[in-house]
MIRO-500329 format. One record per residue: residue in one letter; x negated, y, z negated of N, C-alpha, C in turn. Coordinates in pm, whole numbers, plus 50000, padded with zeros to 5 digits. Atoms other than C-alpha are relative to their C-alpha. Last residue first. Layout:
% MIRO-500329
AXYZXYZXYZ ...
This chain:
% MIRO-500329
X500825008250078474465571347232500824986649947 X499205005750102476155586447539499114989249927 X500165013650025473505604947741501064995949900 X500855004650095474615639147845500074986149953 X499215000850118476075645248198498794994949864 X499865014850033473435659348450500824998849861 X500895002850111474035697048556500404983449963 X499194997650111475425700248919499264996149856 X500924999450102472845699349198500845004349867 X500875008649964475015689249489499304997749864 X499215011850033478025711349399499174988650002 X499624996650134475775743349384500614986549952 X500995004650086474105731249702500365001349860 X499435012550091477215739449887499184992549906 X499474994850123475565773150027500794989349902 X498764991749974473335752650237500415005849904 X499105010150026470535728650123501425006050056 X498714992249999467715747450273501084988449986 X498745006849908464605733350169501305007449965 X500665002749873461165747149992501144993450111 X499934987849926463375763349716498714998050146 X498734991149972464675734549586499795010350074 X499505005549870461395713549604501405008450047 X498715003150018459835739649366500574991550106 X498714992249957456315743049464501214993749969 X499864988650068453075729649280501245009450021 X500394987449931452355708049576499965012149894 X501364995250065452535675749342499525011550073 X500755005149940455575660749525498755006549999 X501274991149970457915667949262499124993250086 X501265005850027460965645149332498985011350023 X501245000049895464405658749354498814997649946 X501184996350057467455647149099499075002650148 X501015002449915471165641749147498605006649968 X500744987049957473555639248867498984995150099 X499384993749900475865613148732499735012650066 X499854984850016474175606248420500815006750102 X499805000650127474495566748442500505016149976 X498885005450012474205565448814500715002549866 X499995009350114471275587748857501534995349968 X498684996050078471185598849208499974989149880 X500055012250091467645603049374501355004849915 X498994993750090467705625549704500144986849868 X499215008150108464615616149888500755008549916 X499994995050146463785641150175500754989749913 X500955006250059463275625950520499665004749849 X500395012949949465125651350703498964996249925 X500945000949937466925678150521499624986750045 X500895010550044470475676150409499064999350093 X501145006149926472515704650471499324990549931 X500955008350065476085711450304498904995150099 X500934992250042478495739250416498624995149912 X500664994449881480535717450623498925008649965 X500795007749937481375700350297499225003250126 X501654996950018482495728350101499234990650083 X500124987149940486355729150207498485003349986 X499874999349839486455692950129499585011950078 X498704998749928485385695649774499975001150154 X500334986949922482085681649631501485003050079 X498714993649987482675655949376499945014650050 X500364988450071478985646849336501325006649994 X500994997550098479255610849404499985011849913 X499335009750116482315610349628499054999549881 X498624993950014481085640249848500674991949875 X500234987250105477525628149820501385004649971 X500355006750099478835593350010499805011449881 X498695006050065480645613650261499614995949862 X499014989650059477705637650322501284994149931 X500954998450122475165605550374501095012149926 X499865011450083477575596250673499605001749857 X498705003550041477455629850798500344990749930 X499534990650090473755634050751501225002749983 X499944989749941472625601150870500725011449930 X498954996949902471535571050728499825011250050 X500544992849881468635555750493501344999850081 X499304998749875470095542550155499365006950095 X500544987749900467925530149905500964997550104 X499484998149865469445510749588499235010250083 X500184988749948468315499049252500084998950165 X501234999049905470385470349124499655014250043 X501044993450035472405471048817498815001150090 X500855011250012474965444548923498645006349937 X499385007050115477765471148926498994988449942 X500104992950107475345488849164500524996049869 X501474995750019474605463049423499995009349854 X501045011049994477425439649527498635005949948 X499505014150053480465460149418498954990949999 X499574997850157479045496449438500194987449956 X501424997050083477315490949790500314997749831 X500995009149924480545470649967498755005949881 X499485013249999483715486349809498764989150019 X499205001150099482875521949697500174983549973 X500434998650133480055526249917500864993349912 X501105009050000481645513550233499114998349875 X499705014250042484845530450124498814991049997 X499425000950137483015563250149500194987349957 X500805003050089481465556650473500135001149843 X500725013049992484355548850672498815000449905 X499045010150032486635577750568499554985350024 X499885003750149483605599150577501014990249935 X501205005450028483315597950945499864994149832 X500095016349962486845602450994498924994349966 X499315009550085486935632650778499904986050031 X500855003550111483895647851003500894994149891 X500264988850093486185642551283499204996149887 X499835000150157485685612651503499865013349953 X500564986850025485985605051893500154999249836 X500174990749845486635574852101499585014549949 X499734983549989486465550751783499685006950140 X501064988850004486495512851866500465014150002 X499664985449981489745495351843499035007549948 X499764993650125488505457651917500245017050006 X500834988850024489035439652239500315008849883 X499694992250121490295405252286499115012649990 X501124994550046490215392652670500635007649867 X499734995650105492345368052842498905003049934 X499915012050100491505363553196500275007149867 X499015010849961491995385453519499904985849912 X500765010450004488945406753411500704988450067 X501074997049906490895438653487499154988550028 X499514999849875494165424253350498835004550091 X499485012149959492535413653039500454999950135 X501405006449967490545447652995500554985150051 X500664993349884493855466253007498674991750058 X499255004049898495595442452781499295006350136 X499885012049973493065443152520500714994750135 X501265004649930492605477952534499804987050041 X500094992249878496205486952467498824993650069 X499215006149904496505457252195499705007050130 X498974990149939493635471452013500724994650109 X499844998849859492005446751779500975006650047 X499015007749919491205454551419499995001050150 X499214991249938487585465251307501274989550060 X499214994050113485655445651034500945012250094 X499155011350036483835419551262501155006549897 X498974992250088481775444051497501004987049958 X500424998050180478645424151593500975005849944 X499505013150054480455416851964499274996949851 X498755002450021480075451952028500714987449949 X499514997050133476565456851985501334997349965 X500975006150104475105437652266500615002449855 X499575013750022478395446952488499224993049895 X501255005950027477915482052461500114985149962 X500695002349866481245492152634498554994949995 X499515012449947483125490552316499344997750134 X500535012150062481265519152185500214986550029 X498905005250059482335545252453499474985549940 X500074995950116479245564052577500954991149899 X501155004750055478895547352890499955000849866 X501124992050015482425559452960498944992749954 X501185006549889485075534653073498555008050029 X500505014350043487215538852757499094993550106 X499255010249915486905574252814499754987849959 X500585004849874485545597152539500864990150062 X500315011750003487775618552311499314995150116 X499225009749908487535654552298499544984449984 X500434994649864486115667651960500694991950104 X500625010549912488095658751648499735005850131 X499934999249835489185686151413499144988850053 X498935007549929489835675451048499914999850151 X500185012550069486735690450868500924990650061 X498595002250032486335717351153499924985349943 X499714998450145482795726551158501204997849964 X501285001150104481395714651482500285000449843 X500385013450002484605711451682498714994949899 X498935007650052485885745551558499734984850008 X500014995350145482575764651627501114989649933 X501105008450046482395748751978499924999449840 X499675014250004485885762852040498774990449945 X499125002450096484765797151926500594984649986 X500775000550112481485795852136501044999449886 X500124988950102483405790052444499344997749872 X499004997250071484235759252645500215013049905 X498955006349930481755754752916501405004349949 X499654991249858479045781052810501284994350077 X499804987250052479285767652426500325005550144 X498685000550022479255730052568500405014649966 X499135003249873476075736652746501224999749983 X499994988349908474495755352452500804997150118 X498944990150043475385727252251500135009850057 X500634988850089473585702552466500995009449944 X500034988949922475275669152568499345013649896 X501295002049911474355632652455499855017550086 X501335008150025477675628752277499075001950133 X501054988749994480285658752366498694991249975 X500564995249897482705632452479499245010450004 X499224999749900483185617052151499625001750152 X499584986549971481105631051872500884996950134 X500075002249848480695599151675500715012850074 X498664995349956479825609451305499724997250178 X499944986349955476255590351257501725000450014 X500374992649854476525553751153500185014249984 X500824989750054477055541950786499245007850135 X499394992050087479855522550872499235009949953 X499204987449913478305506551165500345009049908 X498604998049984476385484450886500205012050093 X499974989149891472765471250841501665001750036 X498705001749968471785454550505500385011250106 X499424986849910468205452650474501304998350033 X499055002749913466795425550192500735012950072 X498804997950058463475435050076501024999950090 X499175012150015460465418250209501335001849943 X499355005549882459225450250348500614988349994 X498865009250047458215462049993500914998550123 X500375013749991454695477150032501174991449984 X499605003250140456135513449941499494983049988 X501034992750097454285527550247500484992949866 X501625004249963456035498050450499135009049920 X500255011950063459525503550295498224996850025 X499994996850122459665539750419499354989449895 X501094992950016458425530350754499835004149851 X501155009449981461195503950769498665007249963 X500245010850109463885524450623498964992150013 X500314992550108463325553350874499774992049851 X501524997549981463005529451162499705008749874 X500705012050034466535515751064498475001549990 X499805002650137467895552651034499164986149978 X500784992850080466495559651389500034999549844 X501315000350014467555530251551499245008149904 X500554991749875471335531251491498305000149972 X500485007549882473065503151333499305006350082 X499195001049882473135521050995499564988250103 X500214990949909471195515550642500954997650121 X499074999349904471345498750310499785009550126 X499694988849915468455486550123501134998650104 X499385002849873468065462849843500315013850062 X499595013849995466145456649520500654997750137 X498695001149948464105489749504500494983249996 X499885012949954460835500449309501554996250046 X498715009249952460015534149273500004987150036 X499805013550083456695544449089501144993650040 X499384999450132456685582249126500524985649952 X500354989350102454025584249368500744999649873 X501365010650062455355552449568499465008749889 X499365010550099458715574349615499054991949946 X499404995950115456585602349750500654990549888 X501194994450079454655580749987500275008849878 X500545011850071457805563350118498755002249905 X499325002350070458995597050215500004990449910 X500164993250098455925604950370501014998649868 X501245002850044456285578150595499675008949863 X499765011550048459795585450704498934996549888 X499014997350094458965620050777500174989849905 X500694993950096455785609650971500855003049871 X500615011150046457875587351172499275004849890 X498885009850101460215616451222499434988949918 X500004990850131457155639451344500944990549915 X501045002350082456295611451599500005007049868 X501354992049941459755613251733499024997349890 X500824988050075462255587051562498815006350122 X501185003750115463955565551822499705012849929 X501484998549968466935575152029499424996249892 X500875008350053470345555952002498615006050027 X501165004149914473405575552094498994997349917 X500445014749989476055570651825498964998450121 X498625012250046476305606851722499354986649994 X500625014150003473415626551914501064990449982 X498905004950074475165661152005499314986150006 X498895007449935472035677552157500674993449890 X498944995950045469735705151978501134992450095 X499394994849867466655695652187501445005649950 X500734986449955464775691651852500565005650128 X499854990050111467395668551702499185013350052 X498894992650001467525648152010500215011449925 X500214988049900463755642252018501475006450032 X499865007149872464295626451668499915010250130 X499694991549866463405638751323500014991250119 X500954988849938463355615451047500535006750117 X500875003449910466645598950882499055009950045 X499674998349868468555612350595498694997150107 X501184992849897467145595250277500745003150134 X499604997649868469535586749972499125006050073 X500674990249923467965570849659500544999450143 X499855001349829470575552249441499115011650049 X499854984749954470195546349063499884996550157 X499854998949837470635515248853500025014050063 X498965009349950469425518048483499985000350162 X499965016650043467335545148366501134996550052 X499555008049905466085579448492500074987049932 X498755004250033465285603648226501014990250061 X499004987649972461775599848236501244997049972 X499834991850123459555574848047500845012350036 X499275007650127460305546248303499745010649875 X498555000649967459315568148605500744995549879 X499155014849954455995572548467501265002549995 X499665009350102454765610548427500614986150073 X500805002650070452755631748648500224992149846 X500905011949959454965630848923498844997449917 X501524996949983457575651948777499314988350010 X500895012350051461215644748840498675002650006 X501125005249919463225678248922499194988949907 X500865008450067466615682748800498854998050055 X500035014550014468145709349016499244996649913 X501005004150057468625748048926500074986749979 X499845014449987471045764649127498724996149948 X501095005049950471425803049000500194983649996 X501025007450065474825814748964498834994050069 X501314996549976476305840249209499204991549903 X500554989050054479785838149091498445002849991 X499605001650119481315816849361499325014249921 X500874993250067479105815049671500325000849834 X501195008150046481095787649823499205008649898 X499515011050074484495806549855498784992649921 X499654993550130482975839349962500544989249903 X501084994550096480815822350216500585006349875 X499555005650100483265798550394499345008149879 X498565001049985483235814850738500234996649828 X499374988850034479745826250690501585000749987 X499614999550132477785795650680501015012149963 X499034988049999477755790551065500544999449827 X500684987350058474875765351025500605012049978 X498724988550007477055733751056499605012549972 X499025001449902474675708251183501115006750010 X498695006450058471945723050988501144995750118 X498814990850046468985727651195500984991349940 X499074993949881466335702051183500975008949952 X498665004449984463815705950890500805001950126 X499284990349894460225716150906501314992050041 X498754997350052458995696750569500925007650089 X499415008550039455915682250742501475001649952 X500005001050142454845707250954500724988049926 X498715001750072454485700451326499594998549858 X499534987650053451035714751447501365000349945 X500464991750127449315684051445500605011449961 X499085004850108451605665551698499535008749866 X500514991750083449635684151978500984998449871 X501324995749975449775658052241499555011549929 X501155004550072452525639152087498515005550051 X500575012349947454995641552354498854995749915 X499085010350005457115666052178499384987250021 X499885002150141454235692052132500744988149986 X501045004450055453265686452524500294996949842 X500005012249945456765694252625498924990649939 X499065005950053456785725152444500254984450023 X500374999450141453525736952558500944994649919 X500885010750022454345726852900499655000349865 X499485014750003457465747152884499344990649981 X499475002150109455645778752755500984984849998 X500965005050089453585777653052500574997549859 X501034990850044456485782653267498884993149895 X501355004649969458875764153470498925008849960 X500574997049868462035773153296498704996150025 X501174989049994462815773352930499235003750147 X499654989550090466225756452885498785011350015 X498764991749948466515736853223499885010749897 X500164989749876462765727353186501135005650043 X500914987650036463145717252827499675006750142 X498944991250075466315694052928499005014349956 X499034995149942464015675153180500885013149960 X500704992249919461195668052964500975009850079 X500144987050056463615657752705499235008750092 X498944993750003465135631852945499805014849941 X499684995849871461825618053031501205011549987 X501084989449970460965617152657500325005550141 X499674986650081464165599552574499085011450045 X498904993849929463705572652860500215013049929 X500394995449833460005565152752501355009050066 X500684988550028461155561652377499585007850142 X499164990950033463845538152488499355014249975 X499014995349878461505517552663500835011749981 X498595001650016459045517452369500865002250111 X499695013649906455355515952498501504997049952 X500294998349866454405552052361500404987350095 X499004990049946456245548652024499785003550155 X498785006050015454835513251955500875011150062 X499164993450065451475519352065501324998049979 X498874992049942449805491052185500555008349894 X499005005650041446365478352028501185009850098 X499344993750102443385483352228501274995949940 X501054994650081442495476352577500765005949881 X499674988250039444875450052751499035005749894 X500364987749904443075426752973500655012449950 X501434998549977442835399752703499865012050086 X500294991450118446665402052617498395005250015 X499104987750007447465388452959499345010149915 X500534992349890444875359952975500615015049994 X501424996350079445595349952607499625008050122 X499594987550089449555348952732498495003949955 X499784990349919448475326053038500155015249917 X501324995649952446745301152807500245010950098 X500774994350102449995296852619498685006650056 X501015008850024452235289252918498975006249907 X501355000949923454985310452910499074992349941 X499764991049905458465308652783498775005050084 X500584987650012457635277852604500375010350113 X500844996949878459765248452605499675014349980 X500154983749976461025229252330499215003250098 X499124992449884462135193352357500095012850019 X498784992150029459365179952153500925002050116 X499125006750090456775152952150501255009649968 X500045012950053454365178552319500964994049886 X501045003450126455615210552391500034986949975 X499495007150114457305216452743499064996749900 X500204994150118455975241452968500624994949890 X501404995349988454965220053261500005010149874 X500755008750073458265200953218498365006349962 X501354997849954460265229853343499144991549895 X499995002349847463925216753323498575002750046 X499934986249900463945214252943499754995250122 X501275000449933465385182352771499705009750075 X499905001049871468395192052563498545000250065 X500674992049921468375189052183499594992850148 X501165010049950471105169852039499165012450081 X501304994450067473615195051870498874992250012 X500315006350114476575172051967499005004949927 X498904997950093477945196852223499654992049868 X498585005049949474525198752379501064999549920 X499275011850065471575219552261501164994650077 X498595000149978468995243652387500404985449955 X499245011849997465455250652238501615001950048 X498545001949981463185277552313500624987550002 X499345013049985459715285352208501494998550017 X499005006250069458155321452199500364985650040 X499435007849877454635328252294501324993349930 X499444990849925453035353452039500474993650105 X499544987450069450685329251847500665008350110 X500694988749977450235293551962500725011449951 X498934988749991452245265651795499085010850044 X500644987349990450275231851850500945009850027 X499184988449953452015200551766499145010749959 X500404995849855449345170351763500805011750041 X501554994449961449325167651402499935006550107 X499984985750042453095158551388498725009150009 X500014990549895452575127951570500055013649967 X501395001849932451685104251278499795009950125 X501174995050087454545117151072498604998550073 X500715007550098457025109651355498945006349926 X501325004349964459035134051513499404993249889 X500405011150069462705135851464498644994850029 X500375012749915463245161851728499694987749936 X499044999549895465255187851502499754989950092 X498565002650025463655176751185500614999450114 X500025015250052459885175451297501414994149983 X499935009049874460595206551494499904986849969 X498814999349924461625225351193499904990950105 X498965006550077458735211950983501125001150065 X500055013949976456395222351258500794991549925 X499444999649888457895259851210500004984050052 X498355000750032457375256550825500524995750143 X499475012450059453725246350919501495001349962 X500155014649924452895270851169500434989249953 X501455003649991454435301251018499984988450051 X500555006850116457775317251075498644999150017 X501474998150012459765338151308499504996749867 X500555002750110463205320651375498325004750024 X501234998649981465485337951640499234997149866 X500654996450156468895326851645498444998250028 X501465001449971471285328051964499065004949877 X501414986450035474455324951839498924995850058 X500294990649859477345302251999498965009049988 X498974987849954478995289151684499625009550119 X498605007049950477105257051674500965008950015 X500155004849863473775277651684501234992550051 X500174988349906474785297451368500094995750145 X498724994249984475595264151189500505011650093 X499255009449917472405247451273501445005050027 X500444997249865470595278151136500924991350092 X499844985249936472535280150815499704997750138 X498634993250056473175243550631500025014350035 X499005009250011470585220550819501445009849969 X499615003349874468125245650922501274991350007 X499784990749907467855260850585500464996150148 X498634993450050467815229750412500555012650093 X498975008849919464755217350628501395004749959 X499364994449887462335243350526501234995750061 X499504985450060461395232850180500895005750124 X498605003350089461205196950313500585011649946 X499045003149913458545207050564501394998049941 X499504987149906456435223950300501174998550110 X499004991150106456895193250076500205013650086 X498715005549992455535170550394501005007349894 X499214997349878452635192550460501534996549976 X500525007049887451345191350088501155002750140 X499115008049902452215218949869499174991050087 X500655004349885450665237349584500914992350090 X501474994650050451785255749264499124996950109 X501085013250017455215254149424499065008349943 X501054992249967458335280249347498684989949988 X499954999849867461445259149307498595005750064 X500265014749948461155253348934499794998650161 X501345004049991460795290948880499634984950042 X500255005350125464325295849025498484995449997 X500335013849972464185321149342499674993949836 X498665008049982465835354049269499884984550031 X499474997350147462335369549119501394993550026 X499185014050025460785356649434500505001249865 X499175003249889459855393349576500774984449996 X498584996050007458945403449226500624994450103 X499724991749882455705381649235501425005249990 X500104987850063454715365748912500255012150093 X499104997950130455815331748998500145013249960 X498544992849963453985336849332500895000849894 X498835013249944450745328549156501185007650015 X499755001449850448045356949186501054991450031 X499264990049954448135365848823500424999950125 X500494992449912447075329648732500665011150060 X500474987250059448755317348437499295010150089 X498954990350002450805294348687499495013249911 X499534999450132447485276048766501265013450003 X500394989350055447115270749135500585001449860 X498854991050079447235235249209499615012049958 X499944998250140444435216849411500945011749975 X501094994450048445465208249780500085004849830 X499774986350058448025183949834498685005449942 X500904996150065447625153050087500085014749948 X499715002750122450605138150185498945005649927 X498694997250045451145150050553500154999349849 X499375013450060447435150150623501295004749944 X499325004249908446325180350841500864987549950 X499424991749916445215208750611500764991950096 X499224990350054444175189950302500765007550110 X498755008350054443065160050482500835011249957 X498995004149917440755182550687501264992349981 X499204985649973439475199850374500674995150124 X499204996650086438445164850238500785010950031 X499075008349999436815151250549500905003649896 X498954997949881434865183150620501424990349998 X500185010549880433075184650285501355000350091 X499255011750017434085200949951499754988850092 X500065005550120431485228249936500774985049978 X501725001250008430295234850293500164993749838 X500415010549976434095230350368498454996649977 X499175009650052435315256550129499534984650073 X500595003250129432695279350245500714989049940 X501505004250024433655278350583499414996749883 X499795014949955437495279950520498544993150023 X500365002749867437005313150337500034982750032 X501395005749970438925311549997499545000150141 X500994992650026441925333449942498634998050022 X499434986649939444285306349876498965012049955 X500944997549860442425274149792500355012550063 X501314995550039443875272249435498815003550129 X500605000750134447345264649575498655008749972 X501285004950033447695262749949499354999249879 X500564996150095451435269049976498524993649993 X500555008750095452505262450335499315005149857 X501195009949971453735292950497499854990349875 X501314993650019456995310650398498964986750042 X500684997749889460155299550572498535003449971 X500185011649949461995288250251499204998350154 X501275005550044461045320250101499834986450067 X499575010050100463975335550281498374995049984 X501275004850076464225369650467500094988949917 X500205005050148467325373950680498554996649954 X501245004750025467385398950980500124994749836 X500375004550153470715411151089498794993250007 X499505015350061470735427451433499494995249904 X498644999350083470305465651472500654986449972 X500344999350161466605465251569501184997949907 X498885007150091467565451651907499805001149854 X498934992550048465615474852150501344993549923 X498765003249924463765445452284501005009349979 X500305002949846460275461752199501524995450071 X500034987649935461895468451870499655002450137 X498664996549954463015434051835499705013850013 X499295004549886459405421051888501455004050019 X500554996349866457775446551677500794991150095 X499814984349980459825440451382499795003750127 X498584997849971459955401551385500185013050053 X499595004949860456375402951385501254999450061 X500544992649908456265425451090499904994650166 X498904986649989458575404550895499345009650122 X498975006649917456055373050972501125010750025 X500645005649857452885391050889501394994950076 X500164988049874454665407650588499644995250115 X501484997349978455645374850400499725012050104 X499864991450079459415366150291498335008950008 X500625001750135459695344150578500225013549924 X501625000950014461785351550887499744996349820 X500425004950120465285346351013498665000350000 X501225004150027467115364951288499364995649890 X500384997750160470535368351413498354994450014 X498464998150077472425373451755499345003049845 X499975007750147469255373651993501185007649924 X499114989950062470335384552361500144994449854 X499355006750106467775365452575500355011449903 X498364997350015467635377652931500184994349867 X499245011949995464115361153004501375000449990 X499935003249890462525395553037500964986150055 X499234991249943463575405952712500024997450151 X498475002850015462485374852549500765006950072 X499395015949938459045376152713501315000249973 X499924998349854458765415852649500374986350058 X498704991849967459455408852256500305001150153 X498885008050015456745381952266501215003250050 X500115006649885454335408452406501124986349992 X499624995249882455115428952128500234993150120 X498555000250040454335403451873500885009250112 X499545012049954450785396352052501505001249955 X499715003749850450085431352068500684986450024 X498814991249963450785436751690500314999650148 X498675005350017448635406351626500975010050042 X499675009049901445755419651804501324990849963 X499564992149878445905451451588500224990150110 X501134994349934445795427151297500635006750107 X500575006849877448945417351111498725010850038 X499324994449905449135426750725499604992250149 X500564988849926447855403450456500845004950109 X499294992249920450345386050212499365010350063 X500494987550008449095355650028500665009250111 X498954991850032451675326550045499115016049955 X498805007350047449495303050252500785014349958 X499234987550029446155325450351501194994749920 X498965008250009443125300950377501195010049931 X499905001150136440595326350524501194990549965 X499575014150047439575321850880500004997449847 X501315006350086437545356450874500354986749965 X501354996049944439905370051159498864994649922 X500545009349859442805350651062498725002350055 X500715012850055443015369450736499524989050081 X501024994150022443835402950934498984990049929 X500084988750102446845389251067498515000149972 X501164999450046447475371651402499955010449882 X501354996149930450945367151496499005002949913 X500304986050025453945348051333498575004550056 X501225000550110454915317551501499655014549978 X501254991549988458115322251717498995002749869 X501074998850109460925298451744498675008450058 X501334994449966464045306051953498884999449898 X501114998350115466955285151910498835003350067 X501305005349979469945285952182499315003749862 X500914990049965473685288252148498624992050019 X501014996950066476135258352154498965012650043 X501455002849942479105262452358499005004849905 X500874988349977482225268052129498684993950069 X500575003849885485105243352079499135012850056 X499224996049884485935252851735499214996450112 X499665014649912484115232551458500855004550123 X501205006049933481995264051350500454986350088 X500354992049884485335283251292499064994950072 X499335001849887486375257951038499765005950119 X500285015949959483155259650845500944994750107 X501335001949915483385298950856499724985450047 X499504995349879486915297550726498744999750086 X499245011049930485905275750441500355004150151 X500825013049950483115299050359500754987450069 X500934997249886485295328450343499354988950079 X498954998549886487805310450136499145003150095 X499635012849961484825302149893500944997450108 X499085007850075483615337749872500334983850055 X499025006449910480555350950024500764992649919 X498644995050028478745377449830501194991250059 X499604998250137475415364149806501315001949980 X498784994150010475025351250185500695001949840 X499734993149890471425343550236501375006850011 X501244991149989470325332149899500275010450114 X500084991750059473705319149813498925011050006 X498944991149986474095299650119499935011249891 X499954994249874470855282350082501055012450045 X501334993350024471265272349722499705009550126 X499424987950070474915261549801498845009749954 X499354992549925473375238050057500735013749940 X500904992049892470735226249857500745008650078 X500534988150084473385218849563499055008250110 X499054991850046475335197449800499545012549935 X499764993349876472385178549938501045013049970 X499015007649922471335172949572500225005950146 X498574994749953468675191349428500654990250084 X499314996950124465385183549243501535000250029 X499054992349985463785168649540500705001649892 X498705000950073460995145049455500835011450007 X499384988650026458375141449705501224999049937 X498735000749949456275110449655500755013049968 X499185006450082453375106349430501434997450056 X498594995549964450885116849674501054991049927 X499534999950121447025116049662501395004950001 X498545005049985445935109550006500564996549880 X499675000549843442775128650026501384996450024 X499274992049933442875139249661500405000250148 X498754995750054441515115649437501065008350083 X499215012550042439005097149657501295002849922 X499385004749870437665130449796500754988649953 X498794989449978437175143949430500654994950137 X499155001650106435015114549336501305007750038 X499735013749962432735118249640501524996349911 X499185000449866432515154549584500504987250036 X498685003950034431465148349206501065002250112 X499755016450029427865147549253501384995449981 X500225007249844427975183749431500204984649955 X498755005149946429505196949123499794993550109 X500075012250027426065203848941501624991150023 X500775009949916425165230649167500354985349943 X500825008250071427665256749024499564985250075 X501275004549948428485282449281499284989149906 X500914993750074431045301549073498524996150052 X500044983849978433585296749318498845005349930 X500235000049866433025257849301499765017050027 X501515003749961432785260048944499595000850126 X500854990250062436105275648898498584998550014 X500004988949899437505250649144499285011949940 X500725003849842436265221648935499965013250093 X501544997850045437565238548599499214997950135 X499974988450011441185238848775498465006849947 X499984992249844440975206248905499675013849972 X501145004449913439835191848541499965007550143 X501044992250029442505212348388498584998450058 X500945008050113445165192748567498915009449959 X501025008549929447545217748745499134996049887 X501234991349968450295234948522499114987550065 X501335001050073453525217148459498785004150080 X500544987949972456765227248649498575000549911 X501164997650125458095193748697499555015350041 X501224999849946461565196048920498955001449882 X500664988649931464845193948714498564996850030 X500994996450077466675162048643499095011250077 X500955008650022469815158348836498845006049926 X501294996650053473065175748831498914989850009 X500275005150142475635166249100498665001349939 X500985009050031476705182849417500024998249867 X500934994250120478675215249450498904990249965 X500784989549940480115202449777499015005049898 X501235007249919481335170349614499145012350062 X500895006550099483345192349357498824991450072 X500924989250052484905214449638499044994149888 X500954994249893485885184849830499255007749941 X500915011849995487625167849492498815004650123 X500944996950110489315202349433499064989350010 X501084988549993490525201249797499185002449877 X500885002549895492005166749789499015012950010 X501075010450068493485173449439499024997750120 X500914992150091495395204149612498884990749919 X500904991849920496515182449904499135010049909 X499594986350004497935156849692498985009350043 X500504989950063496595121649781500335014150000 X500264985449965499025096049915499375008749895 X499604991350110498205058749831499755014250045 X500704990649985498655031150102500365013049906 X498924986849985500145000550002499095010950011 
């Protein structure tokens, strides 16, 4: 007789199985004292250790007790999902699992080994140490981006390790592809193999001390584990803040190859594989041993063959899958990797030949396709504005970087709403002096008034559009050279005051993302999670996008221009559905919008045009200042406040003037009629104390009052209101 199981009971049982069963934790004991003492003697050059080399070889070459994973499969899955999607509810997870099972053509997997670091130059055991890319490594990563671009790959999501060389490789590749807006997840599971006490030692010296056979076994054998690094050692990853969210028992003291592979395997099984099933193109930028672990899992490569796998730097390798998620054999067998079904986008030897002919590192600014396009536009606009005179050449040369030294650090862009006379009487009030709180740089941050969660808001650095007085909006120019310096100086100023962050929020636009990146680079915190959202985009100016303010004034008149620019609820003319400036026509970004409702009118029109059913979201065609704030303020209150501020996290927001105005309007209780009279300087950190509900400026050590060095507009009195008294 068949027993019927109630639906609720079935759901509860399924959830319990998904949670997994508790098992004994993994051992976290320190390495044997004899191993630590031996390594210390080796580093000190003790000659008495030579007689012990043969004994050490017998003990370590194939010393392996079996990899004991402390988590069940269900627990591994929850751990991976919690690391990458910390706010995902059970209902959202169930919906995602169901959506994966829909009939969707599987996407592609692109694997890219992180490019050359400064440690590779002197052949040092790197592991979890964090050196930057060398100049050659920057060239390799940019070349990888050009290969992906030329082959037509449209990446949907990126996974990297938490090590700088992996993150920077992904950054340069995406920047070359003009794809900085896509999500990038940074996980320790893709970190390089942990080499334990060998990390930081030159290979040549290690070979001379231990012998070639021992070192070869440590590097190539599946089971040989290098000597462990003591957890009391300050360089142990357990003391590194970037791994504070990882349980201590999951941070290795040393790893064999098989342990490194098994650390990366759950990420493939529970996250990357699902993305590919859902039709996404996934880019994984990681390290040699973790990538070989993924290859071993995907192609079921035997242990004895894995050492034959060679992953060259700067050459992407592509996997394609059938409906059963089995790898498909590549069509071009000449570029197929041995023992795998992966195919290189270019023969590795060809890459070395191409890069060998390039002289010096490639400048990101001068070689970015978007930058070249903007400079060409800028040259043309300058010719129209100033005529074919020597003054034109001087201005064009300044923007192109030929005389960038003339640009001063805090030379801010003109205020978007600089006509202050309209609300002058209302804003000026009784003429009281504005005295913002200044955090002094000669004291530690912990000794100052700032405690608990805080928010640092930075308007992006300057762009060519700002200098030409164009309506930028959702157009996507990169930072000008002065803008890059704005962002770097913001990072230096924050570092001077000892700031550390837990999470970064930014828009989908390149100038804001670059500002976040260069700020974090100066802070040496590139590993931080960076959340990108269109809700932090600049105001969308509709049909005015990309046009000169003087051009609009000549066409519509100064009065109409002022209404469009300073009106809180007045929208500029809408853009056409068929305009290149309409966000819905940018297919690369449009598919990433998930929180906009569908438009019946647009869906019908496009379905008729395409002669097949097509769903189109209701993208904005123009925005007033209020419309812009109606999306940035809820993003703060519902997303940033919910998942970061209430948990005591320290938040960095890099965005645009109008989006930041909305957040400041909410935080500082600025009235609507004063919003158009608030100006935010480029690249200037504004620190908001959540507990005391007030805004600080940072002392830059110049001896000048920051409030007097910048123009915040007549509404500054609301921005710098007195701090609330601490509650005892």
